[in-house]
C-alpha positions as CSV (number, residue, x, y, z in Angstrom):
1,X,0.0,-0.1,-0.2
2,X,1.4,3.5,-0.7
3,X,0.4,6.5,0.9
4,X,0.5,10.1,-1.0
5,X,0.4,13.0,1.1
6,X,-1.0,16.3,0.1
7,X,1.2,19.6,1.2
8,X,0.0,21.5,4.5
9,X,-3.5,22.5,4.0
10,X,-3.9,26.5,4.1
11,X,-6.8,28.3,6.3
12,X,-9.6,26.4,6.2
13,X,-12.7,28.2,4.8
14,X,-16.4,27.9,6.3
15,X,-16.8,24.7,4.9
16,X,-13.8,23.2,6.3
17,X,-11.4,23.6,3.2
18,X,-9.8,26.0,1.0
19,X,-8.3,25.2,-2.3
20,X,-4.3,25.4,-2.4
21,X,-2.7,28.4,-3.4
22,X,-2.1,28.9,-7.1
23,X,-4.8,26.5,-8.1
24,X,-7.7,28.0,-10.1
25,X,-10.6,26.9,-9.1
26,X,-13.7,26.2,-10.9
27,X,-16.1,29.5,-11.0
28,X,-19.0,27.5,-9.8
29,X,-17.3,26.3,-6.5
30,X,-17.8,29.9,-5.3
31,X,-21.3,30.0,-6.7
32,X,-24.4,28.8,-4.7
33,X,-26.5,26.0,-6.1
34,X,-29.7,25.0,-4.5
35,X,-28.8,21.2,-3.0
36,X,-31.9,19.5,-1.9
37,X,-32.3,17.0,1.2
38,X,-33.6,13.6,-0.3
39,X,-35.4,11.1,1.7
40,X,-37.2,7.9,1.6
41,X,-39.9,9.0,-0.5
42,X,-37.1,10.1,-3.5
43,X,-35.8,6.4,-3.7
44,X,-37.7,6.4,-7.1
45,X,-35.9,9.7,-8.4
46,X,-32.8,8.4,-7.0
47,X,-33.1,4.9,-8.7
48,X,-33.9,6.9,-12.1
49,X,-30.6,9.1,-11.6
50,X,-28.3,6.2,-11.4
51,X,-29.9,4.2,-14.1
52,X,-29.1,6.9,-16.7
53,X,-25.2,6.2,-15.9
54,X,-23.6,4.1,-18.4
55,X,-21.6,1.0,-17.4
56,X,-18.6,3.2,-17.3
57,X,-19.8,5.5,-15.0
58,X,-21.2,2.8,-12.7
59,X,-18.0,1.3,-12.8
60,X,-16.2,4.5,-11.4
61,X,-19.3,5.0,-9.0
62,X,-19.4,1.5,-7.2
63,X,-15.9,0.1,-8.1
64,X,-17.6,-3.1,-10.0
65,X,-20.1,-3.5,-12.7
66,X,-23.6,-3.1,-11.2
67,X,-26.9,-4.3,-12.9
68,X,-30.4,-2.7,-12.8
69,X,-31.0,-5.1,-10.2
70,X,-28.0,-4.4,-7.9
71,X,-28.8,-0.8,-8.2
72,X,-32.3,-1.1,-7.0
73,X,-31.1,-3.2,-4.1
74,X,-28.4,-0.5,-3.3
75,X,-31.0,2.0,-3.7
76,X,-33.6,0.2,-1.1
77,X,-30.7,-0.4,1.5
78,X,-30.1,3.3,2.1
79,X,-31.2,4.0,5.6
80,X,-32.4,7.5,5.7
81,X,-32.6,7.7,9.7
82,X,-28.8,6.6,9.8
83,X,-27.3,8.6,6.5
84,X,-27.7,11.7,4.3
85,X,-28.8,11.8,0.5
86,X,-28.8,15.1,-1.1
87,X,-29.0,16.3,-4.7
88,X,-28.7,18.9,-7.2
89,X,-32.1,19.3,-10.0
90,X,-32.1,21.1,-13.1
91,X,-34.2,23.6,-14.6
92,X,-36.6,20.5,-15.5
93,X,-36.7,19.4,-11.8
94,X,-34.4,16.5,-13.1
95,X,-32.2,14.7,-10.8
96,X,-28.5,15.3,-12.5
97,X,-26.4,14.9,-9.7
98,X,-26.4,13.2,-5.9
99,X,-24.2,12.4,-3.0
100,X,-24.7,10.0,-0.6
101,X,-23.3,10.6,3.0
102,X,-23.1,7.2,4.7
103,X,-22.4,6.7,8.5
104,X,-19.3,4.6,9.5
105,X,-19.6,4.5,13.6
106,X,-16.5,4.0,15.3
107,X,-14.4,3.8,12.4
108,X,-11.6,6.4,11.8
109,X,-8.7,5.7,9.2
110,X,-7.6,2.2,9.2
111,X,-10.3,0.9,11.2
112,X,-9.0,2.9,14.4
113,X,-12.1,3.3,16.8
114,X,-9.9,5.7,18.9
115,X,-9.8,8.2,16.1
116,X,-13.4,9.1,16.1
117,X,-16.1,8.5,13.7
118,X,-16.1,8.7,9.9
119,X,-18.3,9.3,7.1
120,X,-18.5,7.8,3.8
121,X,-19.0,9.9,0.5
122,X,-20.4,8.8,-3.1
123,X,-21.3,10.8,-5.7
124,X,-22.5,10.7,-9.0
125,X,-23.1,13.2,-11.9
126,X,-25.1,13.0,-14.9
127,X,-23.0,13.5,-18.4
128,X,-25.0,16.5,-19.2
129,X,-24.4,18.1,-15.6
130,X,-20.5,17.8,-15.9
131,X,-17.6,20.2,-16.0
132,X,-19.9,22.8,-13.8
133,X,-18.0,22.0,-10.5
134,X,-20.9,20.0,-9.2
135,X,-19.2,17.3,-7.4
136,X,-16.9,20.0,-5.4
137,X,-20.1,21.3,-4.4
138,X,-21.6,18.5,-3.4
139,X,-18.4,17.4,-1.4
140,X,-18.4,20.8,0.3
141,X,-21.8,20.3,1.5
142,X,-21.0,16.9,2.4
143,X,-18.3,18.1,4.8
144,X,-20.5,20.7,6.8
145,X,-23.1,17.9,7.1
146,X,-20.5,15.5,8.1
147,X,-19.1,18.1,10.6
148,X,-22.7,18.7,12.2
149,X,-22.8,14.9,12.2
150,X,-20.1,15.1,14.6
151,X,-17.9,13.0,12.3
152,X,-13.9,13.1,12.7
153,X,-13.1,12.2,9.2
154,X,-14.4,12.1,5.7
155,X,-13.7,8.8,3.6
156,X,-13.9,8.6,-0.3
157,X,-13.4,4.8,-1.3
158,X,-12.6,4.9,-5.0
159,X,-10.8,3.4,-7.8
160,X,-7.3,4.5,-8.5
161,X,-8.2,5.0,-11.8
162,X,-10.9,7.5,-11.0
163,X,-9.0,10.9,-11.2
164,X,-12.1,13.1,-10.8
165,X,-13.0,12.0,-7.4
166,X,-9.3,11.5,-6.3
167,X,-8.8,15.2,-7.6
168,X,-11.6,16.3,-5.5
169,X,-10.3,14.9,-2.3
170,X,-6.6,15.9,-2.7
171,X,-7.9,19.2,-3.3
172,X,-9.4,19.4,-0.2
173,X,-6.2,18.3,1.5
174,X,-7.1,14.4,1.9
175,X,-4.8,11.8,2.4
176,X,-4.8,9.5,0.0
177,X,-4.0,5.5,0.2
178,X,-3.9,3.6,-2.6
179,X,-3.5,0.0,-2.6
180,X,-3.7,-1.7,-6.1
181,X,-6.8,-0.9,-8.0
182,X,-8.1,1.0,-5.1
183,X,-7.8,4.0,-3.4
184,X,-9.4,5.5,-0.1
185,X,-9.0,9.5,0.7
186,X,-9.4,10.3,4.2
187,X,-10.4,13.9,5.2
188,X,-9.6,15.1,9.0
189,X,-12.7,17.7,9.5
190,X,-12.9,20.6,11.9
191,X,-15.5,20.5,14.5
192,X,-18.8,21.8,13.9
193,X,-19.8,25.2,14.8
194,X,-22.7,27.5,15.2
195,X,-22.2,28.6,11.5
196,X,-22.1,25.5,10.0
197,X,-25.7,24.7,11.8
198,X,-26.8,27.5,10.9
199,X,-25.6,27.6,7.3
200,X,-27.0,23.9,6.8
201,X,-30.4,25.0,8.0
202,X,-30.5,28.0,5.9
203,X,-29.4,26.1,2.8
204,X,-31.7,23.2,3.2
205,X,-34.7,25.6,3.5
206,X,-33.6,27.9,0.4
207,X,-33.2,24.5,-1.8
208,X,-36.4,23.4,-0.6
209,X,-38.1,26.5,-1.6
210,X,-36.8,27.2,-4.8
211,X,-37.7,23.7,-6.0
212,X,-41.2,24.1,-4.7
213,X,-41.4,27.4,-6.7
214,X,-40.0,25.7,-10.0
215,X,-42.3,22.9,-9.7
216,X,-45.4,25.2,-9.3
217,X,-44.2,27.4,-11.9
218,X,-44.0,24.1,-14.5
219,X,-47.5,23.1,-13.3
220,X,-48.7,26.5,-14.4
221,X,-46.8,26.7,-17.5
222,X,-48.2,23.3,-18.6
223,X,-51.9,24.2,-17.8
224,X,-51.6,27.3,-19.7
225,X,-50.5,25.3,-22.6
226,X,-53.4,23.3,-22.4
227,X,-55.8,26.1,-22.2
228,X,-54.2,27.6,-25.3
229,X,-54.3,24.0,-27.1
230,X,-58.1,24.1,-26.5
231,X,-59.1,27.3,-27.3
């Protein structure tokens, strides 16, 4: 196993991370995007999103070839009382990006329970929504939520060939450990603050409000089109 350690991280921002000096962040990384909390009632939409991933994307997301049946079992197994799931919707209210923040109670790096509680991060972005920095925005969102859950570390398990995912992790200051085709990235998190809890609540409320406004606007547009067509 080889371990790749990043350079000393710079001062942390309100998410608990900051881009290293000299890097050129994606413009969207500092923009606000409504990220909506997902719940058990959204299982169908989560499954629809994942089924739109091709074989290569599924392989990178889950580390192996995943069939439709296995995908359905994965979605059915999500424990929304323990884990957190959130996503980004486009203008047509299609789920184009989603993240799963899964609890790993009592497990820090190398399975050392003395290192505190860890949470595992997984993300998927549809091809039509890539290149907009959504992966990093969901990662930052997950960091804030993991801190609020009193996690000491955020972990990403990925294939070594999954360069985009590992790039997000190392950019945040994570330590990447490689073991053949597999890699694990461990990011130590600062403790939660009043600010992280306030940010989380406000962002959730704003995202839900924006979604509902768009939902109603779409239905009004459909109703108007029906009236015009029947006139």
